[in-house]
C-alpha positions in Angstrom: 78.5 103.0 15.3 77.2 103.9 18.7 79.5 105.1 21.6 78.4 104.4 25.3 79.0 106.2 28.4 78.8 104.6 31.6 80.1 105.1 35.6 81.8 102.7 38.1 81.0 103.9 41.7 83.5 101.8 43.7 82.0 101.7 47.4 83.3 100.0 50.6 80.4 99.0 52.4 82.6 96.6 54.3 84.2 96.9 57.7 88.0 96.1 58.4 88.5 92.3 60.1 89.2 93.0 63.6 90.9 90.5 65.9 92.5 90.9 69.3 95.4 88.8 69.3 95.8 87.4 73.2 98.5 84.9 72.2 101.1 87.4 70.6 102.5 89.0 73.6 101.8 86.6 75.9 102.4 83.0 77.9 99.8 81.1 76.3 99.5 79.6 80.0 98.3 83.2 80.9 95.4 82.8 78.1 92.3 81.1 78.6 89.2 81.3 76.0 88.9 85.3 75.6 90.9 86.0 78.9 94.5 87.1 79.2 95.4 86.9 83.2 98.1 89.2 84.0 100.3 89.3 87.1 99.7 91.6 89.9 103.0 93.8 90.7 104.8 92.8 93.4 103.7 96.0 95.7 100.7 97.2 94.3 97.2 95.1 93.9 97.5 95.9 90.0 99.2 95.2 87.1 100.9 98.1 84.7 100.8 96.6 81.2 100.1 96.7 77.5 97.4 96.3 76.0 96.8 92.9 73.9 97.7 94.2 70.1 94.7 93.9 67.1 95.0 92.0 64.2 93.5 94.6 61.3 93.2 93.7 57.8 90.9 95.9 55.4 92.1 94.6 51.7 89.8 97.5 49.7 90.2 101.3 51.5 92.9 100.6 53.8 92.8 100.7 57.8 92.8 104.3 59.3 92.4 104.2 63.0 92.6 101.7 66.2 91.7 101.9 69.2 91.1 100.4 72.1 88.7 101.5 75.2 89.4 100.4 78.6 86.2 101.3 80.5 86.8 103.8 83.6 90.3 103.6 82.6 91.6 104.4 79.4 91.2 104.9 75.9 94.1 103.7 73.6 95.2 104.8 70.5 97.1 101.9 68.2 99.6 102.3 66.0 100.7 99.8 62.7 103.4 97.4 63.9 107.1 97.6 62.4 107.7 94.3 62.6 104.6 92.0 62.0 101.9 92.6 59.0 98.4 93.7 59.8 99.2 93.5 63.7 97.9 96.8 65.0 99.6 97.7 69.2 100.4 99.9 71.7 102.9 101.6 73.0 101.7 102.9 76.7 100.9 100.9 79.7 97.5 100.5 81.5 97.1 100.3 85.2 94.6 97.5 85.5 92.9 97.0 89.0 93.0 93.5 90.4 89.4 92.2 90.9 87.1 90.8 87.7 88.1 90.6 84.4 88.2 94.1 82.9 86.6 94.0 79.1 89.0 95.7 76.2 86.9 97.2 73.2 88.5 97.5 70.0 87.5 99.6 67.5 88.9 99.7 63.7 88.0 102.3 61.1 88.8 101.9 57.4 89.3 104.9 55.1 85.5 104.6 54.5 85.0 105.0 57.8 83.6 101.5 58.6 84.1 100.0 62.1 85.0 97.1 63.0 84.6 95.9 67.0 85.9 93.3 68.9 86.3 92.5 72.5 88.8 90.6 75.1 89.3 90.5 78.6 91.9 91.0 81.0 92.0 90.0 84.6 94.9 90.6 86.8 96.0 88.2 89.3 98.0 87.9 92.3 100.5 85.0 92.1 102.9 87.1 94.9 102.9 85.3 97.8 102.7 87.1 101.7 105.2 88.0 104.0 104.4 86.6 107.2 106.2 88.8 110.4 105.5 87.5 113.7 106.1 87.8 117.2 107.7 84.2 118.3 107.5 85.0 121.8 103.6 85.6 122.6 102.7 84.0 125.9 98.9 83.8 126.2 97.5 82.8 129.9 94.7 80.1 129.8 91.9 81.1 131.9 89.9 78.4 130.4 89.2 75.9 127.7 88.9 78.5 125.1 90.9 81.9 124.5 90.7 84.6 122.1 94.0 86.4 121.2 93.7 89.3 118.4 95.5 88.9 115.7 97.6 92.1 116.1 99.1 90.5 119.2 101.3 88.1 116.6 101.4 90.4 113.8 104.9 92.7 113.4 104.2 93.8 109.6 102.8 90.7 107.7 101.8 92.3 104.2 100.7 91.0 100.9 100.1 93.4 97.7 96.8 92.3 97.4 96.1 92.7 101.4 96.4 89.9 104.0 93.1 88.0 104.0 93.4 85.6 106.9 96.2 85.1 109.5 96.3 81.7 111.6 98.4 81.0 114.6 98.6 77.7 116.8 100.4 76.9 119.8 104.1 76.1 119.5 103.9 73.0 121.5 100.9 71.7 119.8 102.1 67.8 119.5 102.1 67.2 123.5 
């Protein structure tokens, strides 16, 4: 009879499945398409927030490493969640400035060094109303039909966490 000898090579050539999970720890009203809206702090025009977790699954060689890159701000290493299967999360807050949506680039590596990528965005929204403090006893002499008064004449310390954009004033007896 014959004896055969053969070799089996087991190669993992597929990257893990990776998805940015915007809904995991956020109110669904703050998510629109691929963007998570984060409220700015009450005294700063930025948000200190945890990055959205990632769902990562690799059924061949296992997930080895997951990180998120916020360009020009931070690179954050994620850890496996103790409570949610396949979820990787960060325990480090990142300061995100107010302005345009900021991309978060996720990378997940399996044990065979295959890499998966995903991108989502965060945008800081100013939800804090400005505080208006004004001088109520300003008297302006009318030397013509139109008089210009500097805004600093009325302003007695008005402030907003993302700067005061517009200051309006009117006559106290405008109805007469």
